[in-house]
N, CA, C and O atoms as a Tripos MOL2 file, in Angstrom:
@<TRIPOS>MOLECULE
protein
  260   259    65     0     0
PROTEIN
NO_CHARGES

@<TRIPOS>ATOM
      1 N         -24.7630   -7.3660   14.5510 N.3       1 UNK1
      2 CA        -23.4810   -6.9970   13.9810 C.3       1 UNK1
      3 C         -22.3720   -7.3870   14.9620 C.2       1 UNK1
      4 O         -22.5250   -7.2740   16.1780 O.2       1 UNK1
      5 N         -21.2820   -7.8370   14.4130 N.am      2 UNK2
      6 CA        -20.1300   -8.2150   15.2330 C.3       2 UNK2
      7 C         -19.4120   -6.9720   15.7610 C.2       2 UNK2
      8 O         -19.5130   -5.8850   15.1930 O.2       2 UNK2
      9 N         -18.6960   -7.1610   16.8450 N.am      3 UNK3
     10 CA        -17.8620   -6.0830   17.3770 C.3       3 UNK3
     11 C         -16.6030   -5.9650   16.5210 C.2       3 UNK3
     12 O         -16.3110   -6.8400   15.7050 O.2       3 UNK3
     13 N         -15.8730   -4.8890   16.7130 N.am      4 UNK4
     14 CA        -14.6180   -4.7180   15.9750 C.3       4 UNK4
     15 C         -13.6540   -5.8510   16.2860 C.2       4 UNK4
     16 O         -12.9630   -6.3380   15.3910 O.2       4 UNK4
     17 N         -13.5970   -6.2760   17.5380 N.am      5 UNK5
     18 CA        -12.7030   -7.3800   17.9050 C.3       5 UNK5
     19 C         -13.1060   -8.6810   17.2230 C.2       5 UNK5
     20 O         -12.2450   -9.4390   16.7760 O.2       5 UNK5
     21 N         -14.4010   -8.9440   17.1400 N.am      6 UNK6
     22 CA        -14.8810  -10.1570   16.4740 C.3       6 UNK6
     23 C         -14.5620  -10.1190   14.9810 C.2       6 UNK6
     24 O         -14.1960  -11.1330   14.3880 O.2       6 UNK6
     25 N         -14.7060   -8.9480   14.3870 N.am      7 UNK7
     26 CA        -14.3740   -8.8020   12.9630 C.3       7 UNK7
     27 C         -12.8760   -9.0020   12.7580 C.2       7 UNK7
     28 O         -12.4650   -9.6470   11.7930 O.2       7 UNK7
     29 N         -12.0650   -8.4610   13.6490 N.am      8 UNK8
     30 CA        -10.6120   -8.6280   13.5600 C.3       8 UNK8
     31 C         -10.2490  -10.1040   13.6380 C.2       8 UNK8
     32 O          -9.4100  -10.5800   12.8730 O.2       8 UNK8
     33 N         -10.8790  -10.8340   14.5620 N.am      9 UNK9
     34 CA        -10.6350  -12.2710   14.6900 C.3       9 UNK9
     35 C         -11.0580  -13.0120   13.4230 C.2       9 UNK9
     36 O         -10.3500  -13.9070   12.9600 O.2       9 UNK9
     37 N         -12.2090  -12.6410   12.8650 N.am     10 UNK10
     38 CA        -12.6930  -13.2820   11.6410 C.3      10 UNK10
     39 C         -11.7160  -13.0480   10.4910 C.2      10 UNK10
     40 O         -11.4560  -13.9550    9.7010 O.2      10 UNK10
     41 N         -11.1770  -11.8370   10.3970 N.am     11 UNK11
     42 CA        -10.1820  -11.5480    9.3570 C.3      11 UNK11
     43 C          -8.9470  -12.4240    9.5160 C.2      11 UNK11
     44 O          -8.3730  -12.8890    8.5310 O.2      11 UNK11
     45 N          -8.5490  -12.6410   10.7470 N.am     12 UNK12
     46 CA         -7.3810  -13.4740   11.0050 C.3      12 UNK12
     47 C          -7.5870  -14.9310   10.6570 C.2      12 UNK12
     48 O          -6.6200  -15.6690   10.4640 O.2      12 UNK12
     49 N          -8.8370  -15.3530   10.5760 N.am     13 UNK13
     50 CA         -9.1520  -16.7560   10.3100 C.3      13 UNK13
     51 C          -9.3170  -17.0800    8.8280 C.2      13 UNK13
     52 O          -9.3900  -18.2540    8.4630 O.2      13 UNK13
     53 N          -9.3760  -16.0630    7.9670 N.am     14 UNK14
     54 CA         -9.5820  -16.3450    6.5470 C.3      14 UNK14
     55 C          -8.2400  -16.4830    5.8330 C.2      14 UNK14
     56 O          -7.2330  -15.9100    6.2470 O.2      14 UNK14
     57 N          -8.2550  -17.2570    4.7510 N.am     15 UNK15
     58 CA         -7.0130  -17.4380    3.9950 C.3      15 UNK15
     59 C          -6.8400  -16.3000    2.9830 C.2      15 UNK15
     60 O          -7.7200  -15.4530    2.8300 O.2      15 UNK15
     61 N          -5.7050  -16.2940    2.3020 N.am     16 UNK16
     62 CA         -5.3780  -15.2030    1.3760 C.3      16 UNK16
     63 C          -6.3970  -15.0540    0.2560 C.2      16 UNK16
     64 O          -6.7630  -13.9360   -0.1080 O.2      16 UNK16
     65 N          -6.8540  -16.1680   -0.2870 N.am     17 UNK17
     66 CA         -7.8250  -16.1060   -1.3810 C.3      17 UNK17
     67 C          -9.1360  -15.4840   -0.9030 C.2      17 UNK17
     68 O          -9.7290  -14.6630   -1.6030 O.2      17 UNK17
     69 N          -9.5830  -15.8740    0.2840 N.am     18 UNK18
     70 CA        -10.8050  -15.2950    0.8350 C.3      18 UNK18
     71 C         -10.6180  -13.8080    1.1290 C.2      18 UNK18
     72 O         -11.5500  -13.0200    0.9680 O.2      18 UNK18
     73 N          -9.4210  -13.4250    1.5570 N.am     19 UNK19
     74 CA         -9.1450  -12.0210    1.8620 C.3      19 UNK19
     75 C          -9.3160  -11.1520    0.6180 C.2      19 UNK19
     76 O          -9.8380  -10.0390    0.6960 O.2      19 UNK19
     77 N          -8.8780  -11.6610   -0.5140 N.am     20 UNK20
     78 CA         -9.0490  -10.9300   -1.7740 C.3      20 UNK20
     79 C         -10.5330  -10.7530   -2.0700 C.2      20 UNK20
     80 O         -10.9570   -9.6820   -2.5030 O.2      20 UNK20
     81 N         -11.3190  -11.7900   -1.8410 N.am     21 UNK21
     82 CA        -12.7640  -11.7090   -2.0820 C.3      21 UNK21
     83 C         -13.4300  -10.7190   -1.1220 C.2      21 UNK21
     84 O         -14.3200   -9.9680   -1.5220 O.2      21 UNK21
     85 N         -13.0020  -10.7190    0.1360 N.am     22 UNK22
     86 CA        -13.5580   -9.7870    1.1170 C.3      22 UNK22
     87 C         -13.2550   -8.3510    0.6990 C.2      22 UNK22
     88 O         -14.1450   -7.5010    0.7130 O.2      22 UNK22
     89 N         -12.0230   -8.0800    0.3330 N.am     23 UNK23
     90 CA        -11.6320   -6.7330   -0.0750 C.3      23 UNK23
     91 C         -12.3790   -6.2950   -1.3330 C.2      23 UNK23
     92 O         -12.8280   -5.1530   -1.4280 O.2      23 UNK23
     93 N         -12.5100   -7.1990   -2.2880 N.am     24 UNK24
     94 CA        -13.2320   -6.8910   -3.5230 C.3      24 UNK24
     95 C         -14.6970   -6.6130   -3.2400 C.2      24 UNK24
     96 O         -15.2740   -5.6800   -3.7980 O.2      24 UNK24
     97 N         -15.3030   -7.4190   -2.3750 N.am     25 UNK25
     98 CA        -16.7100   -7.2360   -2.0170 C.3      25 UNK25
     99 C         -16.9080   -5.9140   -1.2850 C.2      25 UNK25
    100 O         -17.8660   -5.1910   -1.5610 O.2      25 UNK25
    101 N         -16.0180   -5.5930   -0.3620 N.am     26 UNK26
    102 CA        -16.1100   -4.3360    0.3760 C.3      26 UNK26
    103 C         -16.0060   -3.1440   -0.5730 C.2      26 UNK26
    104 O         -16.7700   -2.1850   -0.4580 O.2      26 UNK26
    105 N         -15.0610   -3.2050   -1.5100 N.am     27 UNK27
    106 CA        -14.9130   -2.1430   -2.5050 C.3      27 UNK27
    107 C         -16.2070   -1.9950   -3.3080 C.2      27 UNK27
    108 O         -16.6990   -0.8840   -3.5030 O.2      27 UNK27
    109 N         -16.7520   -3.1200   -3.7700 N.am     28 UNK28
    110 CA        -17.9720   -3.0930   -4.5790 C.3      28 UNK28
    111 C         -19.1570   -2.5380   -3.7910 C.2      28 UNK28
    112 O         -19.9900   -1.8190   -4.3430 O.2      28 UNK28
    113 N         -19.2330   -2.8690   -2.5100 N.am     29 UNK29
    114 CA        -20.3300   -2.3620   -1.6810 C.3      29 UNK29
    115 C         -20.2640   -0.8400   -1.5610 C.2      29 UNK29
    116 O         -21.2850   -0.1620   -1.6730 O.2      29 UNK29
    117 N         -19.0700   -0.3060   -1.3340 N.am     30 UNK30
    118 CA        -18.9290    1.1490   -1.2260 C.3      30 UNK30
    119 C         -19.0900    1.8290   -2.5820 C.2      30 UNK30
    120 O         -19.6110    2.9410   -2.6630 O.2      30 UNK30
    121 N         -18.6520    1.1750   -3.6280 N.am     31 UNK31
    122 CA        -18.8500    1.7120   -4.9750 C.3      31 UNK31
    123 C         -20.3450    1.8100   -5.2830 C.2      31 UNK31
    124 O         -20.8050    2.7950   -5.8610 O.2      31 UNK31
    125 N         -21.0900    0.7860   -4.8950 N.am     32 UNK32
    126 CA        -22.5440    0.7830   -5.0880 C.3      32 UNK32
    127 C         -23.1930    1.9070   -4.2700 C.2      32 UNK32
    128 O         -24.0660    2.6180   -4.7670 O.2      32 UNK32
    129 N         -22.7600    2.0610   -3.0160 N.am     33 UNK33
    130 CA        -23.2850    3.1510   -2.1900 C.3      33 UNK33
    131 C         -23.0260    4.5030   -2.8400 C.2      33 UNK33
    132 O         -23.8990    5.3710   -2.8320 O.2      33 UNK33
    133 N         -21.8420    4.6880   -3.4000 N.am     34 UNK34
    134 CA        -21.5080    5.9540   -4.0580 C.3      34 UNK34
    135 C         -22.4240    6.1990   -5.2450 C.2      34 UNK34
    136 O         -22.8170    7.3360   -5.5080 O.2      34 UNK34
    137 N         -22.7630    5.1350   -5.9620 N.am     35 UNK35
    138 CA        -23.6720    5.2540   -7.1000 C.3      35 UNK35
    139 C         -25.0750    5.6250   -6.6380 C.2      35 UNK35
    140 O         -25.7480    6.4470   -7.2600 O.2      35 UNK35
    141 N         -25.5060    5.0160   -5.5460 N.am     36 UNK36
    142 CA        -26.8580    5.2310   -5.0430 C.3      36 UNK36
    143 C         -27.0090    6.5530   -4.2830 C.2      36 UNK36
    144 O         -28.0110    7.2490   -4.4410 O.2      36 UNK36
    145 N         -26.0220    6.8940   -3.4660 N.am     37 UNK37
    146 CA        -26.1470    8.0290   -2.5500 C.3      37 UNK37
    147 C         -25.2860    9.2250   -2.9270 C.2      37 UNK37
    148 O         -25.4070   10.2860   -2.3150 O.2      37 UNK37
    149 N         -24.4320    9.0750   -3.9100 N.am     38 UNK38
    150 CA        -23.4750   10.1240   -4.2150 C.3      38 UNK38
    151 C         -22.2720    9.9930   -3.2990 C.2      38 UNK38
    152 O         -22.2230    9.1010   -2.4520 O.2      38 UNK38
    153 N         -21.3240   10.8600   -3.4650 N.am     39 UNK39
    154 CA        -20.0810   10.7770   -2.6990 C.3      39 UNK39
    155 C         -20.2540   11.4550   -1.3430 C.2      39 UNK39
    156 O         -20.0560   12.6620   -1.2110 O.2      39 UNK39
    157 N         -20.6260   10.6650   -0.3410 N.am     40 UNK40
    158 CA        -20.7760   11.1780    1.0150 C.3      40 UNK40
    159 C         -19.4180   11.2140    1.7090 C.2      40 UNK40
    160 O         -18.4410   10.6690    1.1960 O.2      40 UNK40
    161 N         -19.3590   11.8560    2.8720 N.am     41 UNK41
    162 CA        -18.1080   11.8960    3.6380 C.3      41 UNK41
    163 C         -17.6550   10.4900    3.9970 C.2      41 UNK41
    164 O         -16.4660   10.1780    3.9260 O.2      41 UNK41
    165 N         -18.6080    9.6400    4.3830 N.am     42 UNK42
    166 CA        -18.2700    8.2620    4.7570 C.3      42 UNK42
    167 C         -17.6460    7.5130    3.5870 C.2      42 UNK42
    168 O         -16.6320    6.8330    3.7450 O.2      42 UNK42
    169 N         -18.2500    7.6390    2.4250 N.am     43 UNK43
    170 CA        -17.7540    6.9420    1.2370 C.3      43 UNK43
    171 C         -16.3900    7.4880    0.8270 C.2      43 UNK43
    172 O         -15.4790    6.7200    0.5210 O.2      43 UNK43
    173 N         -16.2490    8.7980    0.8190 N.am     44 UNK44
    174 CA        -14.9470    9.3910    0.4840 C.3      44 UNK44
    175 C         -13.8760    8.9800    1.4790 C.2      44 UNK44
    176 O         -12.7370    8.7190    1.0920 O.2      44 UNK44
    177 N         -14.2320    8.9200    2.7640 N.am     45 UNK45
    178 CA        -13.2680    8.5140    3.7930 C.3      45 UNK45
    179 C         -12.8380    7.0680    3.5690 C.2      45 UNK45
    180 O         -11.6560    6.7440    3.6930 O.2      45 UNK45
    181 N         -13.7920    6.1970    3.2400 N.am     46 UNK46
    182 CA        -13.4490    4.7970    2.9780 C.3      46 UNK46
    183 C         -12.4350    4.6920    1.8470 C.2      46 UNK46
    184 O         -11.4050    4.0350    2.0000 O.2      46 UNK46
    185 N         -12.7140    5.3310    0.7130 N.am     47 UNK47
    186 CA        -11.8110    5.2260   -0.4330 C.3      47 UNK47
    187 C         -10.4630    5.8950   -0.1500 C.2      47 UNK47
    188 O          -9.4290    5.4210   -0.6210 O.2      47 UNK47
    189 N         -10.4670    6.9740    0.6040 N.am     48 UNK48
    190 CA         -9.2050    7.6240    0.9840 C.3      48 UNK48
    191 C          -8.3750    6.6840    1.8560 C.2      48 UNK48
    192 O          -7.1750    6.5220    1.6300 O.2      48 UNK48
    193 N          -9.0110    6.0640    2.8530 N.am     49 UNK49
    194 CA         -8.2940    5.1570    3.7460 C.3      49 UNK49
    195 C          -7.8150    3.9120    3.0020 C.2      49 UNK49
    196 O          -6.7220    3.4120    3.2660 O.2      49 UNK49
    197 N          -8.6210    3.4170    2.0830 N.am     50 UNK50
    198 CA         -8.2230    2.2590    1.2870 C.3      50 UNK50
    199 C          -7.0020    2.5960    0.4390 C.2      50 UNK50
    200 O          -6.0570    1.8110    0.3660 O.2      50 UNK50
    201 N          -7.0210    3.7530   -0.1950 N.am     51 UNK51
    202 CA         -5.8770    4.1840   -1.0000 C.3      51 UNK51
    203 C          -4.6320    4.3220   -0.1330 C.2      51 UNK51
    204 O          -3.5390    3.9230   -0.5350 O.2      51 UNK51
    205 N          -4.8010    4.8840    1.0490 N.am     52 UNK52
    206 CA         -3.6880    5.0390    1.9850 C.3      52 UNK52
    207 C          -3.1310    3.6750    2.4020 C.2      52 UNK52
    208 O          -1.9160    3.4960    2.4720 O.2      52 UNK52
    209 N          -4.0140    2.7190    2.6770 N.am     53 UNK53
    210 CA         -3.5810    1.3720    3.0660 C.3      53 UNK53
    211 C          -2.8190    0.6940    1.9340 C.2      53 UNK53
    212 O          -1.8270    0.0060    2.1760 O.2      53 UNK53
    213 N          -3.2760    0.8820    0.7060 N.am     54 UNK54
    214 CA         -2.5890    0.3060   -0.4550 C.3      54 UNK54
    215 C          -1.1810    0.8920   -0.5660 C.2      54 UNK54
    216 O          -0.2100    0.1580   -0.7520 O.2      54 UNK54
    217 N          -1.0780    2.2020   -0.4530 N.am     55 UNK55
    218 CA          0.2310    2.8570   -0.5680 C.3      55 UNK55
    219 C           1.1760    2.4260    0.5480 C.2      55 UNK55
    220 O           2.3510    2.1630    0.2910 O.2      55 UNK55
    221 N           0.6810    2.3490    1.7840 N.am     56 UNK56
    222 CA          1.5220    1.9230    2.9020 C.3      56 UNK56
    223 C           2.0010    0.4910    2.7220 C.2      56 UNK56
    224 O           3.1480    0.1690    3.0340 O.2      56 UNK56
    225 N           1.1270   -0.3620    2.2200 N.am     57 UNK57
    226 CA          1.4950   -1.7590    1.9820 C.3      57 UNK57
    227 C           2.5540   -1.8490    0.8960 C.2      57 UNK57
    228 O           3.5140   -2.6080    1.0230 O.2      57 UNK57
    229 N           2.3850   -1.0820   -0.1660 N.am     58 UNK58
    230 CA          3.3870   -1.0760   -1.2420 C.3      58 UNK58
    231 C           4.7330   -0.5920   -0.7390 C.2      58 UNK58
    232 O           5.7700   -1.1590   -1.0850 O.2      58 UNK58
    233 N           4.7230    0.4530    0.0760 N.am     59 UNK59
    234 CA          5.9740    0.9740    0.6310 C.3      59 UNK59
    235 C           6.6630   -0.0780    1.4940 C.2      59 UNK59
    236 O           7.8780   -0.2580    1.4080 O.2      59 UNK59
    237 N           5.8910   -0.7700    2.3220 N.am     60 UNK60
    238 CA          6.4660   -1.8220    3.1750 C.3      60 UNK60
    239 C           7.0560   -2.9370    2.3290 C.2      60 UNK60
    240 O           8.1380   -3.4440    2.6250 O.2      60 UNK60
    241 N           6.3440   -3.3180    1.2730 N.am     61 UNK61
    242 CA          6.8350   -4.3840    0.4000 C.3      61 UNK61
    243 C           8.1110   -3.9670   -0.3210 C.2      61 UNK61
    244 O           9.0110   -4.7870   -0.5080 O.2      61 UNK61
    245 N           8.1980   -2.7030   -0.7290 N.am     62 UNK62
    246 CA          9.4160   -2.2150   -1.3850 C.3      62 UNK62
    247 C          10.5860   -2.1980   -0.4150 C.2      62 UNK62
    248 O          11.7140   -2.5120   -0.7960 O.2      62 UNK62
    249 N          10.3290   -1.8360    0.8250 N.am     63 UNK63
    250 CA         11.3940   -1.7860    1.8290 C.3      63 UNK63
    251 C          11.9100   -3.1710    2.1890 C.2      63 UNK63
    252 O          13.0500   -3.3060    2.6340 O.2      63 UNK63
    253 N          11.1020   -4.1890    2.0080 N.am     64 UNK64
    254 CA         11.5250   -5.5640    2.3010 C.3      64 UNK64
    255 C          12.4800   -6.0980    1.2440 C.2      64 UNK64
    256 O          13.2750   -6.9970    1.5190 O.2      64 UNK64
    257 N          12.4030   -5.5530    0.0470 N.am     65 UNK65
    258 CA         13.2120   -6.0660   -1.0690 C.3      65 UNK65
    259 C          14.6000   -5.6030   -1.0050 C.2      65 UNK65
    260 O          15.4060   -5.9470   -1.8700 O.2      65 UNK65
@<TRIPOS>BOND
     1     1     2 1
     2     2     3 1
     3     3     4 2
     4     3     5 am
     5     5     6 1
     6     6     7 1
     7     7     8 2
     8     7     9 am
     9     9    10 1
    10    10    11 1
    11    11    12 2
    12    11    13 am
    13    13    14 1
    14    14    15 1
    15    15    16 2
    16    15    17 am
    17    17    18 1
    18    18    19 1
    19    19    20 2
    20    19    21 am
    21    21    22 1
    22    22    23 1
    23    23    24 2
    24    23    25 am
    25    25    26 1
    26    26    27 1
    27    27    28 2
    28    27    29 am
    29    29    30 1
    30    30    31 1
    31    31    32 2
    32    31    33 am
    33    33    34 1
    34    34    35 1
    35    35    36 2
    36    35    37 am
    37    37    38 1
    38    38    39 1
    39    39    40 2
    40    39    41 am
    41    41    42 1
    42    42    43 1
    43    43    44 2
    44    43    45 am
    45    45    46 1
    46    46    47 1
    47    47    48 2
    48    47    49 am
    49    49    50 1
    50    50    51 1
    51    51    52 2
    52    51    53 am
    53    53    54 1
    54    54    55 1
    55    55    56 2
    56    55    57 am
    57    57    58 1
    58    58    59 1
    59    59    60 2
    60    59    61 am
    61    61    62 1
    62    62    63 1
    63    63    64 2
    64    63    65 am
    65    65    66 1
    66    66    67 1
    67    67    68 2
    68    67    69 am
    69    69    70 1
    70    70    71 1
    71    71    72 2
    72    71    73 am
    73    73    74 1
    74    74    75 1
    75    75    76 2
    76    75    77 am
    77    77    78 1
    78    78    79 1
    79    79    80 2
    80    79    81 am
    81    81    82 1
    82    82    83 1
    83    83    84 2
    84    83    85 am
    85    85    86 1
    86    86    87 1
    87    87    88 2
    88    87    89 am
    89    89    90 1
    90    90    91 1
    91    91    92 2
    92    91    93 am
    93    93    94 1
    94    94    95 1
    95    95    96 2
    96    95    97 am
    97    97    98 1
    98    98    99 1
    99    99   100 2
   100    99   101 am
   101   101   102 1
   102   102   103 1
   103   103   104 2
   104   103   105 am
   105   105   106 1
   106   106   107 1
   107   107   108 2
   108   107   109 am
   109   109   110 1
   110   110   111 1
   111   111   112 2
   112   111   113 am
   113   113   114 1
   114   114   115 1
   115   115   116 2
   116   115   117 am
   117   117   118 1
   118   118   119 1
   119   119   120 2
   120   119   121 am
   121   121   122 1
   122   122   123 1
   123   123   124 2
   124   123   125 am
   125   125   126 1
   126   126   127 1
   127   127   128 2
   128   127   129 am
   129   129   130 1
   130   130   131 1
   131   131   132 2
   132   131   133 am
   133   133   134 1
   134   134   135 1
   135   135   136 2
   136   135   137 am
   137   137   138 1
   138   138   139 1
   139   139   140 2
   140   139   141 am
   141   141   142 1
   142   142   143 1
   143   143   144 2
   144   143   145 am
   145   145   146 1
   146   146   147 1
   147   147   148 2
   148   147   149 am
   149   149   150 1
   150   150   151 1
   151   151   152 2
   152   151   153 am
   153   153   154 1
   154   154   155 1
   155   155   156 2
   156   155   157 am
   157   157   158 1
   158   158   159 1
   159   159   160 2
   160   159   161 am
   161   161   162 1
   162   162   163 1
   163   163   164 2
   164   163   165 am
   165   165   166 1
   166   166   167 1
   167   167   168 2
   168   167   169 am
   169   169   170 1
   170   170   171 1
   171   171   172 2
   172   171   173 am
   173   173   174 1
   174   174   175 1
   175   175   176 2
   176   175   177 am
   177   177   178 1
   178   178   179 1
   179   179   180 2
   180   179   181 am
   181   181   182 1
   182   182   183 1
   183   183   184 2
   184   183   185 am
   185   185   186 1
   186   186   187 1
   187   187   188 2
   188   187   189 am
   189   189   190 1
   190   190   191 1
   191   191   192 2
   192   191   193 am
   193   193   194 1
   194   194   195 1
   195   195   196 2
   196   195   197 am
   197   197   198 1
   198   198   199 1
   199   199   200 2
   200   199   201 am
   201   201   202 1
   202   202   203 1
   203   203   204 2
   204   203   205 am
   205   205   206 1
   206   206   207 1
   207   207   208 2
   208   207   209 am
   209   209   210 1
   210   210   211 1
   211   211   212 2
   212   211   213 am
   213   213   214 1
   214   214   215 1
   215   215   216 2
   216   215   217 am
   217   217   218 1
   218   218   219 1
   219   219   220 2
   220   219   221 am
   221   221   222 1
   222   222   223 1
   223   223   224 2
   224   223   225 am
   225   225   226 1
   226   226   227 1
   227   227   228 2
   228   227   229 am
   229   229   230 1
   230   230   231 1
   231   231   232 2
   232   231   233 am
   233   233   234 1
   234   234   235 1
   235   235   236 2
   236   235   237 am
   237   237   238 1
   238   238   239 1
   239   239   240 2
   240   239   241 am
   241   241   242 1
   242   242   243 1
   243   243   244 2
   244   243   245 am
   245   245   246 1
   246   246   247 1
   247   247   248 2
   248   247   249 am
   249   249   250 1
   250   250   251 1
   251   251   252 2
   252   251   253 am
   253   253   254 1
   254   254   255 1
   255   255   256 2
   256   255   257 am
   257   257   258 1
   258   258   259 1
   259   259   260 2
@<TRIPOS>SUBSTRUCTURE
     1 UNK1         2 RESIDUE 1 A UNK
     2 UNK2         6 RESIDUE 1 A UNK
     3 UNK3        10 RESIDUE 1 A UNK
     4 UNK4        14 RESIDUE 1 A UNK
     5 UNK5        18 RESIDUE 1 A UNK
     6 UNK6        22 RESIDUE 1 A UNK
     7 UNK7        26 RESIDUE 1 A UNK
     8 UNK8        30 RESIDUE 1 A UNK
     9 UNK9        34 RESIDUE 1 A UNK
    10 UNK10       38 RESIDUE 1 A UNK
    11 UNK11       42 RESIDUE 1 A UNK
    12 UNK12       46 RESIDUE 1 A UNK
    13 UNK13       50 RESIDUE 1 A UNK
    14 UNK14       54 RESIDUE 1 A UNK
    15 UNK15       58 RESIDUE 1 A UNK
    16 UNK16       62 RESIDUE 1 A UNK
    17 UNK17       66 RESIDUE 1 A UNK
    18 UNK18       70 RESIDUE 1 A UNK
    19 UNK19       74 RESIDUE 1 A UNK
    20 UNK20       78 RESIDUE 1 A UNK
    21 UNK21       82 RESIDUE 1 A UNK
    22 UNK22       86 RESIDUE 1 A UNK
    23 UNK23       90 RESIDUE 1 A UNK
    24 UNK24       94 RESIDUE 1 A UNK
    25 UNK25       98 RESIDUE 1 A UNK
    26 UNK26      102 RESIDUE 1 A UNK
    27 UNK27      106 RESIDUE 1 A UNK
    28 UNK28      110 RESIDUE 1 A UNK
    29 UNK29      114 RESIDUE 1 A UNK
    30 UNK30      118 RESIDUE 1 A UNK
    31 UNK31      122 RESIDUE 1 A UNK
    32 UNK32      126 RESIDUE 1 A UNK
    33 UNK33      130 RESIDUE 1 A UNK
    34 UNK34      134 RESIDUE 1 A UNK
    35 UNK35      138 RESIDUE 1 A UNK
    36 UNK36      142 RESIDUE 1 A UNK
    37 UNK37      146 RESIDUE 1 A UNK
    38 UNK38      150 RESIDUE 1 A UNK
    39 UNK39      154 RESIDUE 1 A UNK
    40 UNK40      158 RESIDUE 1 A UNK
    41 UNK41      162 RESIDUE 1 A UNK
    42 UNK42      166 RESIDUE 1 A UNK
    43 UNK43      170 RESIDUE 1 A UNK
    44 UNK44      174 RESIDUE 1 A UNK
    45 UNK45      178 RESIDUE 1 A UNK
    46 UNK46      182 RESIDUE 1 A UNK
    47 UNK47      186 RESIDUE 1 A UNK
    48 UNK48      190 RESIDUE 1 A UNK
    49 UNK49      194 RESIDUE 1 A UNK
    50 UNK50      198 RESIDUE 1 A UNK
    51 UNK51      202 RESIDUE 1 A UNK
    52 UNK52      206 RESIDUE 1 A UNK
    53 UNK53      210 RESIDUE 1 A UNK
    54 UNK54      214 RESIDUE 1 A UNK
    55 UNK55      218 RESIDUE 1 A UNK
    56 UNK56      222 RESIDUE 1 A UNK
    57 UNK57      226 RESIDUE 1 A UNK
    58 UNK58      230 RESIDUE 1 A UNK
    59 UNK59      234 RESIDUE 1 A UNK
    60 UNK60      238 RESIDUE 1 A UNK
    61 UNK61      242 RESIDUE 1 A UNK
    62 UNK62      246 RESIDUE 1 A UNK
    63 UNK63      250 RESIDUE 1 A UNK
    64 UNK64      254 RESIDUE 1 A UNK
    65 UNK65      258 RESIDUE 1 A UNK
């Protein structure tokens, strides 16, 4: 497994289209885990943080306009 720094670098190297695929795949992986294992703390934390990131990004985009 890569380190957090290596993952951060890999994220910086992908283009916008690939980023959408990565985010979609990550969502699907956690959704599958929730189906298989139920709603664990880890899974709930992931979806909570994802929702928070979406809201923060939307707020930043609104402030730019």
